[in-house]
LUMFI-670930 format. One line per 4 residues: their letters; for each residue x, y, z of N, C-alpha, C. Coordinates in steps of 0.001 Angstrom, whole numbers, plus 524288, in hexadecimal, padded with zeros to 5 digits. Layout:
% LUMFI-670930
A	X Y Z X Y Z X Y Z ~ ...
This chain:
% LUMFI-670930
MARQ	80314 7FBBB 8001A 7FF1E 80153 7FF8E 80363 80464 80035 ~ 80173 8094F 7FECE 803B1 80DCB 7FDBD 80092 8128A 800ED ~ 80422 8173E 801D0 80141 81936 80581 80007 81EFF 8020B ~ 7FB15 820CF 80265 7FA67 8253F 7FE7C 7FC4B 82A5C 8012C
KGII	7FF79 82DC4 7FDB2 8009A 833E2 80038 7FE2C 835D9 7FBDF ~ 7FE0B 83AD8 7FE10 7FC15 83FB9 7FB98 7F691 84223 7FE82 ~ 7F49C 8470B 7FB8E 7EEFD 848AD 7FF86 7EB94 84575 7FDB1 ~ 7E9F0 84363 7F8A3 7E609 8402D 7F82D 7E66E 83BCE 7F90F
KLKG	7E25F 83972 7FBD5 7E333 83358 7FCFD 7DEBD 830F1 7FA31 ~ 7E0BF 82BA9 7F702 7DD87 828F3 7F418 7D9DA 82450 7F778 ~ 7D4D3 8237B 7F60D 7D1C8 81D87 7F8AF 7CF44 81BFB 7F368 ~ 7CFA9 816B2 7F2A8 7CD89 8147C 7EF08 7D22D 810D4 7ECC5
TIGD	7CF2F 80FED 7E7CC 7D3D9 80CAD 7E3FF 7D3C8 80F2F 7DE5E ~ 7D8B4 8102B 7DC8A 7D97F 8129B 7D786 7DDEE 80E3F 7D58E ~ 7DBA0 80B78 7D0BC 7DF3A 80674 7CEF9 7DF22 80349 7D1FA ~ 7E42C 801FC 7D177 7E546 7FD9E 7D615 7E767 800A6 7DAEA
ITFY	7E6A6 80474 7DC62 7E734 80733 7E1A3 7E47A 807F8 7E40C ~ 7E43B 805D5 7E8DF 7DFF2 80728 7EDB2 7E28B 80A88 7F1C2 ~ 7DE3C 80FDE 7F159 7E0ED 8130A 7F5AC 7DC11 81319 7FB78 ~ 7DE90 8131D 7FF5C 7DC2F 812C7 80476 7DDDC 81465 808E1
KTKD	7DAD1 81573 80C00 7DCCF 81848 81199 7DD2E 81424 81549 ~ 7E12C 8141C 8196C 7E12F 810CE 81E5D 7E280 81407 823C5 ~ 7E3A3 81173 8277C 7E5A4 814C1 82BED 7EBB6 815FE 82A64 ~ 7EE0C 814A7 827DB 7F28C 81564 825B9 7F35D 81877 8221F
GHLA	7EF73 81C2D 81FA8 7EF48 81FB1 81C81 7ECDF 81E0C 8168B ~ 7EDEC 82047 813C4 7EB25 81F68 80CCF 7EFB9 81C8F 80AC8 ~ 7ED9E 81858 80924 7F11F 813E8 80739 7EF0B 8123B 800E7 ~ 7F2E9 8104A 7FE08 7F0CA 80EF2 7F883 7F3F8 80988 7F7F8
REKG	7F0B0 804A9 7F560 7F3C5 80063 7F39A 7F0D9 7FE45 7EF67 ~ 7F3AC 7FA68 7EBE2 7F28A 7F9CD 7E743 7EF08 7F4F3 7E796 ~ 7EBD6 7F3D5 7E4B4 7E740 7EE3E 7E493 7E99F 7EB4E 7E2DE ~ 7E8A5 7E69A 7E53C 7EB91 7E1FA 7E3A7 7E915 7DCE6 7E692
GVDA	7EC26 7D962 7E71A 7EAA1 7D460 7E9BF 7E8EF 7D1B8 7E6C8 ~ 7E606 7CAD1 7E8AB 7E3BC 7C7D9 7E60E 7DE2F 7C800 7E5A1 ~ 7DB2F 7C5DA 7E299 7D577 7C7E8 7E071 7D2B5 7C35B 7E668 ~ 7CE8D 7C69A 7E78C 7CC3B 7C39F 7EC1E 7CB45 7BEC3 7EBC9
SRIA	7C811 7BD6B 7E687 7C608 7B8E3 7E54D 7CA1A 7B409 7E46A ~ 7CE71 7B550 7E401 7D3B3 7B1E8 7E29E 7D4BC 7AFF2 7E8B0 ~ 7D439 7B3A7 7EC3B 7D624 7B362 7F25B 7D30F 7AF18 7F407 ~ 7CD97 7AF56 7F2E4 7C8A1 7ACCB 7F4A2 7C80D 7A81F 7F3B8
SDPA	7CB54 7A62D 7EEEE 7CA52 7A1CA 7EC79 7D08E 79E24 7EA36 ~ 7D30B 7A14B 7E9C0 7D852 79F26 7E7CD 7DB9E 79B7C 7ECC0 ~ 7DBD6 79652 7EB03 7DF79 79379 7EF4E 7E42C 7953A 7F11B ~ 7E770 798DF 7EDEE 7EBF9 79B3C 7EF56 7EB7E 79F6F 7F469
FQRT	7E688 7A0FB 7F438 7E5D5 7A4DF 7F888 7E295 7A368 7FE89 ~ 7E3AA 79D7D 7FEB9 7E071 79A5A 802BC 7E2DE 79D57 80770 ~ 7E6F0 79E37 808A6 7E9C4 7A0C7 80D26 7E856 7A5A9 80E31 ~ 7E776 7A7D1 80926 7E547 7AD92 80A7A 7DF85 7AD93 80CB8
RENG	7DC9B 7AA47 80ACF 7D6FE 7A937 80C81 7D677 7A861 8121D ~ 7DA6D 7A4BF 81313 7DAA4 7A318 817E4 7DB5B 7A7AD 81C11 ~ 7DEF2 7A9E4 81AFF 7E195 7AEE9 81E17 7DC63 7B2F3 81E00 ~ 7D973 7B396 8199B 7D4E6 7B831 818D8 7D132 7B62D 81D85
AEFG	7D047 7B138 81D2B 7CC02 7AF72 82093 7CD01 7B08B 82748 ~ 7D2AA 7AF0E 827DA 7D3E5 7AEDA 82C97 7D44F 7B5F8 82F2B ~ 7D67C 7B8B4 82AE7 7D64E 7BDD0 82BB6 7D160 7C0C0 82DA7 ~ 7CD17 7BF5D 82A65 7C781 7BF80 82AFE 7C555 7BE69 830BF
RAGK	7C74F 7B92A 83131 7C55A 7B7BD 835FF 7C7D3 7BAEF 83A61 ~ 7CC58 7BCE4 83B25 7CF8A 7BF30 83DEC 7CC8D 7C507 83E51 ~ 7CA8E 7C856 83A00 7C7D0 7CC27 839BD 7C330 7CBFA 83D59 ~ 7C037 7C7D9 83B75 7BB35 7C746 83D45 7BC9D 7C641 844A5
AGKV	7BF24 7C310 845EE 7C0F1 7C2B0 84C91 7C1FA 7C792 84E61 ~ 7C61A 7CA6E 84C8A 7C719 7CF99 84E30 7C2CF 7D329 84EAD ~ 7BEF9 7D36C 84AD5 7BAAA 7D6EA 84BD4 7B722 7D54D 8502C ~ 7B684 7D0DB 850DF 7B27B 7CE01 85429 7B583 7D01E 85996
LRTA	7BA8B 7CFEE 859D1 7BD86 7D073 860A7 7BCEC 7D674 8600E ~ 7BD87 7DAA4 85C19 7BC85 7E024 85C9E 7B7F0 7E176 85E14 ~ 7B3EF 7DEF8 85C5E 7ADDB 7E039 85D24 7AD77 7DEE4 862DE ~ 7AF3D 7DA79 86441 7AEAF 7D8FE 86A22 7AFF0 7DCA7 86DCC
MRTL	7B4D0 7DF1C 86C2D 7B70A 7E259 86F0A 7B586 7E902 86E84 ~ 7B31E 7EA8B 86A78 7B1E2 7EEE4 86826 7B0F8 7F306 86D27 ~ 7AE6B 7F1FA 870F6 7ADDF 7F664 8747E 7B21A 7F7F1 876A7 ~ 7B627 7F596 87742 7BBF3 7F600 8796B 7BE58 7F949 874FE
LINS	7BE90 7F687 86FCF 7C18D 7F971 86B54 7C089 7FDC7 86A4E ~ 7BB4A 7FFD4 86ADC 7B9DB 805EE 8683B 7BCA4 80943 869FE ~ 7C0D6 80841 86ED2 7C418 80B9C 870D7 7C8EB 8097B 8717D ~ 7CB30 80563 86F85 7CEBF 803D4 87072 7D1F8 8002D 86B9B
ADSR	7D217 801FD 866FA 7D425 7FFB0 862C7 7D722 8025B 85F3F ~ 7D9AD 8016D 85D20 7DCE2 803DD 857CC 7DB97 802C6 85318 ~ 7DDC0 805F1 84ECC 7DAE3 804EB 84A38 7DC41 80119 847D8 ~ 7E125 7FE0F 848F3 7E201 7F8F4 845B8 7E0D0 7F490 8496F
MVSR	7DDE0 7F4FF 84D45 7DBE1 7EFAE 850DD 7D9AB 7EB5B 84E14 ~ 7D6D4 7ECB7 849F9 7D3D2 7E90A 84777 7D803 7E507 844E5 ~ 7DA78 7E78B 840E9 7DF07 7E4D4 83EFE 7E2CA 7E1A3 84213 ~ 7E393 7E4B8 845A6 7E760 7E19D 84A2E 7E52A 7DC55 84CA6
LTQS	7DFF8 7DD60 84D52 7DD69 7D8AB 8510C 7DBF5 7D4BC 84BAA ~ 7DB07 7D5DE 847D6 7DA3D 7D227 843EA 7DFD9 7CE6E 8438B ~ 7E51D 7D1AC 842D6 7E8FC 7CE06 843E5 7EA4B 7CABD 846EC ~ 7E6EB 7CD21 84CBA 7E83B 7C8E6 85154 7E4BD 7C4E5 8508E
MIKV	7DF7C 7C597 84DC1 7DCAF 7C1E4 84E0F 7DDD9 7BD7F 84A03 ~ 7E185 7BF5E 84681 7E30E 7BB86 841AC 7E75C 7B87A 843E2 ~ 7EAE5 7B9D8 84734 7EDD5 7B700 84AEA 7E9D3 7B3A3 84E5E ~ 7E727 7B4B3 850EB 7E2DC 7B0D6 85355 7E24C 7AC9B 84F06
IQAD	7DFB1 7AD6E 84A8C 7DD29 7A8D8 847ED 7E213 7A584 844DA ~ 7E721 7A85A 845CA 7EA39 7A4BB 84219 7ED15 7A110 84714 ~ 7EB91 7A2EC 84B43 7EC82 79E5A 84F54 7E87E 79A28 8502B ~ 7E54B 79A8C 84D0A 7E100 794F6 84D3C 7E31B 78FD4 84B5B
MVSE	7E4D2 78D1B 84D94 7E7CB 78689 84C61 7E48D 7826D 84BA2 ~ 7DF44 783E7 84B25 7DB9B 77FAE 84A10 7D9B8 780F5 84458 ~ 7D838 78549 841DB 7D578 78597 83E15 7D8E1 786B5 838DA ~ 7D72E 78540 83421 7D9AD 784D6 82F36 7DBCC 78B83 82EFA
RGLR	7DF9D 78C1E 82A7E 7DFE9 79197 82927 7DC15 79394 8266E ~ 7DA61 79860 8270D 7D6FE 79AAE 8255E 7D0B8 79A72 8296D ~ 7D0BF 796BC 82C27 7CCBC 7960B 82FFF 7CF09 79774 83574 ~ 7D256 7989E 8365F 7D3DA 799DA 83B68 7D100 79D2C 83EA8
NVID	7D05E 79DF4 84288 7CC39 7A10D 8451F 7CF16 7A323 84A22 ~ 7CB8E 7A7C7 84C71 7CD82 7A83A 8524B 7CC99 7A502 8558B ~ 7C71A 7A27D 85662 7C6C5 79EEE 859D4 7C9A1 799B3 85AED ~ 7CC9D 79858 857A3 7D035 79359 85651 7D578 795F7 857F1
GEAE	7D647 79BDE 8574C 7DB8E 79D7C 856D9 7DDA8 79F48 85CBF ~ 7E06B 7A312 85D38 7E1CC 7A4C6 863A9 7DFF7 7AA26 863E9 ~ 7DB2A 7AB24 865D4 7D992 7AFDF 86825 7DCD6 7B207 86AA9 ~ 7DFA1 7AF34 86EBA 7E2BB 7B1C4 8728F 7E6E2 7B566 86FDC
LLAG	7E8D9 7B4B0 86B14 7EC4D 7B817 868C9 7EB96 7BCC3 868E2 ~ 7E5C5 7BE7C 8692E 7E406 7C378 869B1 7E431 7C5D7 86F9D ~ 7E62D 7C328 872AF 7E8A0 7C4A9 877EF 7EBF1 7C92F 8771D ~ 7EA29 7CF71 878CC 7EFB8 7D281 878FC 7EE00 7D669 87442
FEFN	7E98B 7D652 871A1 7E8B8 7D795 86C9B 7E751 7DE82 86EB7 ~ 7E973 7E1DB 86C44 7E7F9 7E797 86E76 7E474 7EA02 869A0 ~ 7E136 7EBF8 86BA2 7DD68 7EDA7 86792 7DEED 7F22D 8656C ~ 7E25A 7F635 8681C 7E366 7FBCC 8685E 7EA33 7FCEE 86837
IRGK	7EC4D 7FBE6 8650F 7F1A3 7FC14 863AA 7F3F8 80137 865D9 ~ 7F092 805B1 86523 7F1E6 80A9D 86720 7F274 80BA3 86CCE ~ 7EEC3 808EA 87085 7F01D 807D2 8749D 7EF35 8020D 876C6 ~ 7F46E 80031 877AC 7F2E2 7F9BF 87989 7F26A 7F8EE 87F29
LGTS	7EF2E 7F450 8804D 7EE93 7F3D8 885BB 7F399 7F2F8 88797 ~ 7F65D 7EFB8 88522 7FB3A 7ED1A 887EB 7FFAE 7F206 8898B ~ 7FEE8 7F6CC 88786 80209 7FB64 8889E 7FF5B 7FECC 88B06 ~ 7FA7C 7FDBA 88C3B 7F7C0 8031F 89026 7F55D 80078 89438
LFAP	7F4E3 7FB49 895A2 7F28A 7F94E 89A5D 7F63A 7F661 89D7E ~ 7F945 7F7E6 8A16A 7FDB7 7F544 8A568 7FB5F 7F2EB 8A95C ~ 7F6C5 7F3A6 8AA96 7F591 7F0C7 8AFC6 7F355 7EBCC 8AE9A ~ 7F55F 7E863 8B36F 7F485 7E2B1 8B18F 7EF91 7E149 8B152
FVGT	7EDAC 7DEAB 8AE54 7E879 7DCA7 8AD87 7E7FE 7D613 8ACC7 ~ 7E37B 7D366 8AE3A 7E26E 7CE5D 8AD1F 7DD60 7CD96 8AAE5 ~ 7DEA2 7CADE 8A52C 7D92C 7CA5B 8A327 7D880 7C504 8A360 ~ 7D33C 7C2EB 8A417 7D250 7BE22 8A4AC 7CCEB 7BD01 8A141
IDRA	7CD51 7B79A 89D8C 7C92D 7B5FC 89BD4 7C700 7B190 89E05 ~ 7C2E7 7B0D9 89FAC 7C0F0 7AC88 8A2CC 7BC0F 7A9F0 89F60 ~ 7BCDA 7A62A 89C2D 7B925 7A404 8980D 7B527 7A2E6 89A85 ~ 7B518 79F5B 89E12 7B1D2 79C2D 8A03C 7AD1E 7A02E 8A341
SGDI	7AFDF 7A3DC 8A55C 7AB58 7A908 8A72D 7A909 7ABD9 8A386 ~ 7AD26 7AD28 89EEA 7AB12 7B14C 89AD7 7AEB1 7B62C 89CD7 ~ 7AF95 7B626 8A128 7B20C 7BBCF 8A359 7B823 7BD8A 8A115 ~ 7B825 7C1CC 89EA7 7BCBB 7C486 89BEB 7BEB6 7C83F 8A010
MVDL	7C328 7C7D7 8A293 7C427 7CBDD 8A6E7 7C943 7CE14 8A67E ~ 7C9CB 7D2CD 8A787 7CF44 7D632 8A8B9 7CF56 7D83F 8AD8E ~ 7D2F1 7D827 8B078 7D39B 7DA3C 8B627 7D842 7DCEB 8B628 ~ 7D85A 7E1BA 8B87E 7DDAA 7E568 8B8EF 7DCBE 7E70D 8BEB6
VPFV	7E1AF 7E642 8C17B 7E288 7E7CF 8C804 7E381 7EDE5 8C6E2 ~ 7E287 7EF90 8CB45 7E2E2 7F545 8CB62 7E8C5 7F681 8C93B ~ 7E96F 7FBDF 8C652 7EDA4 7FD57 8C4DB 7ED0C 8030B 8C3EC ~ 7F177 80695 8C2D1 7F15D 80BC3 8C2E5 7F127 80D5F 8BD42
PANM	7EDF0 80FA4 8BB32 7ECFF 810C7 8B5DB 7F18F 81419 8B1BB ~ 7F329 81777 8B66B 7F736 81B07 8B2BE 7FADE 81758 8B29A ~ 7FD03 812E6 8B567 80139 8102B 8B5F6 80193 80B46 8B185 ~ 7FBD3 80A1C 8B0C5 7FB35 8042D 8AF2B 7F937 804C1 8A91B
IAAA	7F7AF 80975 8A833 7F3EF 80AA6 8A37C 7F745 80EC2 89F98 ~ 7F967 80E22 89B97 7FC31 811DA 897F4 7F897 81315 894F0 ~ 7F649 81843 896F5 7F15A 81A8F 89457 7F338 81E65 89094 ~ 7EF95 81F92 88B47 7F0B6 82227 886CD 7F280 828D1 88A1D
SGTT	7F436 82BF7 88731 7F506 8310C 88933 7EE90 83429 889E6 ~ 7EDB4 83770 88E88 7E867 8395E 88E8A 7E459 83576 89255 ~ 7E65A 83115 8933C 7E3B4 82CE2 89616 7E1B8 82FCE 89B0A ~ 7DD77 8303D 89DEA 7DC5C 83176 8A3A6 7D9BE 82CE0 8A69B
HFKI	7D656 82957 8A29A 7D310 825D5 8A469 7D42A 820F2 8A16E ~ 7D273 81CB7 8A36C 7D15E 8174D 8A14A 7CEA7 8144D 8A2B1 ~ 7CD74 80F5A 89EE1 7C9BA 80B66 8A135 7CC46 8065D 89E95 ~ 7CB31 80286 8A1CA 7CD19 7FCC1 8A05D 7C806 7F9D4 89D82
ISAG	7C823 7F8D6 89841 7C4F2 7F606 8958F 7C624 7EFE0 89440 ~ 7C273 7EC40 89535 7C37D 7E6C1 89317 7BDF6 7E4C8 88FE1 ~ 7BDEB 7E08A 88D1F 7BA42 7DE61 88B78 7BBF9 7D7A0 88AE7 ~ 7B81B 7D464 88C27 7B81F 7CECB 88C72 7B4DF 7CCA5 885E7
AEID	7B683 7CAC8 883E0 7B3EB 7C952 87EC4 7B4C5 7C2E4 87E8D ~ 7B01E 7C164 87B77 7B097 7BB70 87A35 7AF80 7BBE3 874A5 ~ 7B219 7B979 870F5 7B0E1 7BA59 86AF4 7B042 7B4E6 86828 ~ 7AC10 7B4F6 865BA 7AC2D 7B0B0 8623C 7AD4F 7B236 85CD1
FEAE	7B27C 7B207 85AEA 7B3B6 7B2F3 85529 7B08E 7B094 85181 ~ 7AE3C 7ABB8 851BD 7AC30 7A94B 84EC7 7A6D7 7AC18 84CA3 ~ 7A3E5 7AC33 85148 79E66 7AE27 84FE8 79DE4 7B448 85006 ~ 7A443 7B6AA 850AF 7A489 7BC8A 850C5 7A05F 7C028 854A7
TFVV	7A025 7BD21 85AA1 79D98 7BF91 85D86 7A1E6 7BFDC 8635C ~ 79E8D 7C314 866E4 7A17F 7C367 86BB8 79F34 7C50D 870B0 ~ 7A208 7C3C6 8747D 79EC6 7C637 87965 7A3BB 7C983 87C1F ~ 7A1B4 7CE15 87E3D 7A4B3 7D1DF 88082 7A3C1 7D4A5 88508
ATSE	7A5F9 7D418 88863 7A5C6 7D83F 88CA8 7A9EA 7DCA6 88DDA ~ 7A8A8 7E07D 88F18 7ACEA 7E44D 89005 7AC78 7E7E4 896DA ~ 7B038 7E839 8977D 7B144 7EB1F 89D54 7B528 7F020 89D21 ~ 7B473 7F45C 8A08A 7B672 7F861 8A13D 7B796 7FAB0 8A731
TDIL	7BBF8 7FD6C 8A89C 7BC18 800A6 8AC46 7B8EE 805AD 8AB80 ~ 7B7EE 80856 8B0D6 7B67A 80D44 8B044 7BB64 80F92 8AE20 ~ 7BB84 81520 8AB0F 7BF21 818AD 8AA47 7C2A8 819D3 8AE12 ~ 7C6DA 818C2 8AEED 7CB8A 8186E 8B444 7CED1 81D0B 8B2F5
AWDS	7D0BE 82009 8B6F2 7D51F 82428 8B5A6 7DA93 8205D 8B46C ~ 7DD06 8246A 8B088 7E272 82291 8B04C 7E623 8252B 8B2A8 ~ 7E793 823D6 8B7CE 7E982 825AD 8BBE1 7ECC4 821D6 8BEA5 ~ 7EF29 82425 8C417 7F350 81FDD 8C7A4 7EF16 81D9F 8CBFA
NQTV	7EA54 81DD0 8CB05 7E65D 81C45 8CF6C 7E618 81677 8CD3D ~ 7E6BA 8114C 8D053 7E5B6 80DFA 8CED0 7E139 80B59 8CE17 ~ 7DE93 80794 8CAA7 7DA1D 806ED 8C8F2 7D81D 802B9 8CCD3 ~ 7D362 80046 8CD5B 7D16D 7FC51 8CF9B 7D1C7 7F789 8CBCA
DINH	7D0C2 7F3B0 8CF3D 7D067 7EE69 8CA1B 7CE26 7EF40 8C6C3 ~ 7CFBD 7ED0E 8C1BB 7CB80 7ECF2 8BCC9 7CB0A 7E772 8BBC3 ~ 7C5D5 7E609 8BB26 7C3BE 7E161 8BB18 7BFCB 7E15D 8B64D ~ 7C0E0 7DE7F 8B129 7BCA0 7DE77 8AD9F 7BB9A 7D86E 8ACB5
TNSV	7B70A 7D876 8AC3D 7B553 7D307 8ABA8 7B0EA 7D30E 8A5D4 ~ 7B1D5 7D159 8A137 7AF02 7D109 89CF8 7AD1C 7CC90 89C7C ~ 7A845 7CAC0 89BD1 7A681 7C631 89CAD 7A467 7C4CE 895BC ~ 7A4B3 7BFE8 89417 7A2E0 7BD49 88F0F 7A176 7B88C 89127
TPGS	79FF5 7B500 88C86 79D17 7AF5A 88D43 7A0C1 7AD2E 8905E ~ 79E9B 7AA97 89593 7A125 7A5A8 89662 7A27C 7A19B 89487 ~ 7A6BF 79E9B 89571 7A821 79A5E 892F3 7A805 79AA1 88CB6 ~ 7A91F 79FAF 88A43 7A9AD 79F2B 88467 7ADC8 79CCE 883E6
TKPL	7AC97 79B62 87DBE 7B2AA 79981 87B70 7B34E 79C73 876D3 ~ 7B22A 7A1A4 876BF 7B534 7A575 873A3 7B98F 7A785 87526 ~ 7BC91 7AAC6 871DE 7BF99 7AC5E 87386 7BEB1 7B13F 876D2 ~ 7C258 7B279 87B2F 7C0B4 7B65A 88046 7C5AA 7BA81 87F73
FLAL	7C410 7BFDF 8800E 7C793 7C3F5 87EBE 7C74D 7C76B 88423 ~ 7CB9C 7C99E 88685 7C9EC 7CE24 888FD 7CDAC 7D294 8877F ~ 7CC36 7D773 8874C 7CE78 7DC45 885E6 7CE96 7DF69 889F9 ~ 7D2FF 7E295 88A8D 7D501 7E605 88EC9 7D60E 7EBCE 88CF9
GIEF	7D3A1 7EF22 88E35 7D58E 7F4FB 88C41 7D364 7F9F1 88F9A ~ 7D5F9 7FE13 88D3F 7D6DD 8022C 890BA 7D46A 80662 88D4E ~ 7D06A 809CD 88EBD 7CE55 80E69 88CA8 7D07F 81304 8907B ~ 7D393 81710 88CB6 7D5F1 81C1F 88EB2 7D1F0 81FF2 88E5E
YQEV	7D16F 82361 892DA 7CEE7 827FA 89397 7D18B 82CE5 89374 ~ 7CF38 8307A 892C1 7D1C8 8369E 8952F 7CC11 838CF 896A4 ~ 7CD7C 83BC7 89BB1 7C930 83E69 89E32 7CA8F 84465 89D95 ~ 7C6C7 8474D 89AFE 7C67E 84CC1 89A27 7C04E 84EF2 89C0E
NGRM	7C1CB 8526C 89FD8 7BC62 854A3 8A24D 7B86E 851AA 8A56E ~ 7BA0E 84C8E 8A711 7B8C4 84909 8A9C9 7B51A 845E2 8A6E6 ~ 7B688 844DB 8A0EC 7B476 841BE 89DD3 7B816 83E5B 89B4F ~ 7B745 838AF 89ABF 7BBE5 83539 89869 7BAB2 83501 89223
YPLK	7BF5D 8343A 88FEF 7BE89 83471 88AF1 7C29A 830AC 88877 ~ 7C142 82D42 88529 7C4BF 82873 88454 7C9C5 82B3E 88176 ~ 7CDE7 829A7 882E7 7D348 82CDC 881E4 7D46A 82A55 87B8D ~ 7D56B 82F85 8793E 7D660 82EF0 87378 7D268 82A8E 8717A
NGSY	7CDB0 82A5D 87155 7CA9C 82773 86F55 7CA4B 82195 87078 ~ 7CE54 82042 873CF 7CFED 81B07 874AA 7D3F5 8186C 871FE ~ 7D662 81B9F 86F47 7DB5A 81A12 86A9D 7DEEF 81642 86CA6 ~ 7E087 817AF 871F3 7E3B8 81543 875D8 7E2D4 81072 87984
NPLA	7DCF8 80FBC 8797B 7DBE5 80C89 87DAA 7DCCF 8067C 87BDA ~ 7DFB0 80335 87EE3 7E0A9 7FDBC 87DBE 7DCCA 7FAB9 87F4C ~ 7DCEB 7F636 87C30 7D9E6 7F210 87C7E 7DC65 7ED3A 87A89 ~ 7DC22 7E8B1 87E0B 7DF22 7E477 87BCE 7DCC6 7DE9B 87E03
LVQV	7DD69 7DA9A 87A99 7DC4B 7D681 87C90 7DE57 7D365 87FD0 ~ 7DE2D 7D385 884B7 7E1D0 7D1D2 8894B 7E1AA 7CB9F 88A51 ~ 7DCB0 7C8D5 8898F 7DB46 7C476 88A6A 7D93D 7C16A 88636 ~ 7DA36 7BCDE 883D6 7D65F 7B9E0 880BD 7D6C0 7B387 88252
SGL	7D27C 7B2B6 88169 7D1AA 7AC43 8820D 7CE8B 7AABB 87DC0 ~ 7D091 7A7F9 87AEB 7CE21 7A440 874EB 7CDE2 7A004 87731 ~ 7CBB4 79C37 8729A 7C9C3 79755 8731F 7CA2B 79458 86DC3
């Protein structure tokens, strides 16, 4: 691809050149590639069809997970989160040692590989929250929990510039990737001062279906606020709020 320069930026196709706009600027590329009908039927493209099927499956799985976490993601996701999550889902699918290539899936893969996934590269949980926490997934009871002992916010939370307050958020999700359905529960603390006063114990219990046989996920995050004239405003529209998958239990 080539980058467009000059005052006038083009969109559309002229001859064999396609002009388009992306987050990286105005680009241009030459049309090319193999005809779609040949890819769909030619034995030489069997591997391509298999890869395409698994990529599509990864995309759908990522969408279900994002939808389940939507309440938290509204204020805690970066612009490339969707593509990053799809790539992580592909790794989960490729870990399926049971199904044939092209038919591999999340259920028979390793959903645990998603543990540690950061939904917001601009504000990672791993570089924002230093207070110890314990995440627990109790499959029998359906309780997905996270506990934090008292800590001093100014010492244990690396807040974005301008922060005066914060709250801890979490979610527990049970996801059926085959049916593309989910059960989710969320918790949050009150808005707390980001200062040198110790917090109380923080205990979140997010309950889903007891005895579930579906993959279970625990997400943990922080939302930052700035107090102005007695009112709380999301800091920079939440662009630096961290959120990550801290526990995953797949079957």
